[in-house]
N, C-alpha and C positions, 0 to 999 in steps of 0.2 A: 180703450174701446168706447165707441159711442153707444147710445141706447138702443138704435136700431140694430147694431151689430150683436148687442148682447141678446135680443130679442131672436135673432136669427139663430143664434148660438144654442137657445133653449128650444127654438123649434126644431134643431138640427138633431139637439138630443133625444128628444120625443120621438122623431123618427127614426133614428139609427142607433139608438142607445138601448142598453139595459140597465136594469138595475145595478147600482154600484159601481158602474162606469165612470171613469174620467174622461171627457172631451175638452180638448184644447184646440180652440181656433189659431190657425196660421196667421201671424198678422208682424207687420213691420214694426220698427221701436224707434223711439226717440228719448234722447237724455233730457233731463229736467232742465239743462242750460239752452237747449235747443227750443223747448215748449216756451220757456219763458221769453227767449228772443223772439220767438213767431208771435206770441201775444204783446210783447211791445211792439213790434211791428204793425200788426193788424190794429191797434189801438193810438199809434202814433204816440206813444208814452215816452216821457224823457227819464224812465227810470233807469237804474243800471244794475246790471247783474255782478253781484260779488260773490265770487268763488270763496267759499270757506274752507274748501279738504273736505276727506272723508272723516268720519267720527269712526272712534274704536268701535270694531264690532260691526259696522256699517258694511252691507255688500253694494259690490260695484254694479252686478247685474242680477235681474230678476231671473229666476231657475223656472222656466216653465213645466218643463220634462226633465228628470234626471237620465243620467246614463242608461240605468236600470229600466227605467220606463221606456226610453226608447227602444231599448231593445225588443220589448214586448209589444211597442204601439202599432197599433192598424192606420196605415196611412190612407185617410178616405178625403184625399184630395186637398179640400181647405182645412181641414181638423185632423187631429190626431185623435185616437180613442185607445184607451187604455183598460182591458176588460179588468171585472174585479177579479181579484183572487180569491177562488170560493172553496180551495183545498182546504181540508180539516187541519185540527192541530192535534190531529193522532198520529206521532213520530214512530211508535211502537213499529209499524209496518217497515220503517226504513231501518230498524236496528234488528229486527229479527227477521225477516222475508226480502227487505229489498224491493222496490218498485221502481224498475228502469221505465215502464210505459209512462210515468207521471213526470221524465224529467223534460224540462221547458226546451231543450236544445231538440228533442227529438220529434216536438209538437208545432215546429215553426212552420209558417205558411208564407205565400208568395206575396200578399199585401201588407207586409211588415213594413216599417220604415227602413229605408236604404242603408242607414248607417245607425251605430250605437252611440252616436255622441250626444252629448247634452243638448236641449232646446233651450236657449235662454236668450234674454234680451240683446246679447251681444252677437250670437250667431244667426240672426235673422236678419233681413234688410234694415239697415239704419237709417232713417230719413232725415233730411239735411232741412234747413229751417225752412225752405219755400215750399215743401211738400207738407210740411206741419201746418204752415199759413192755410194752404188749400183745404186739408181735413177739418182744421177748426172754423173756416168759414162756411161750411156744411152744416154746422151743428147749429139746431135752433137758438139754443140759449146764448150763443154767440154772436149770430145774426142780428138778434133782438136789440143787441148792445151796440152794434156798428151803425 
């Protein structure tokens, strides 16, 4: 995420979010290998990429929203919003009286994300090296070194 995209996300959060909401920008992804190759290409480097494999406990993909979060996420175009869970922790009403009206399945609305699959760096558009190069060349810090 570039600095300008981060600022846009903060502006969007101020305009469309409420206290406690989580906002996630929909964005394409790239692997570290693709990023490294793009930088090698941009700077005409003779560096070689050495793949060392995955380490114990290392994740292959970044999870941006879990299946549970996607289920209750509002799809706001370029962003997902997960509203803060402001329910109290008094569970007595569920044991003694029941509270069917508070069931999240009864409170779904039409702007929810279309599916409940998780949103991660492997389930979004994955950029090839050429596209990563185009994005990197727009970043002022990279431009200044070219």
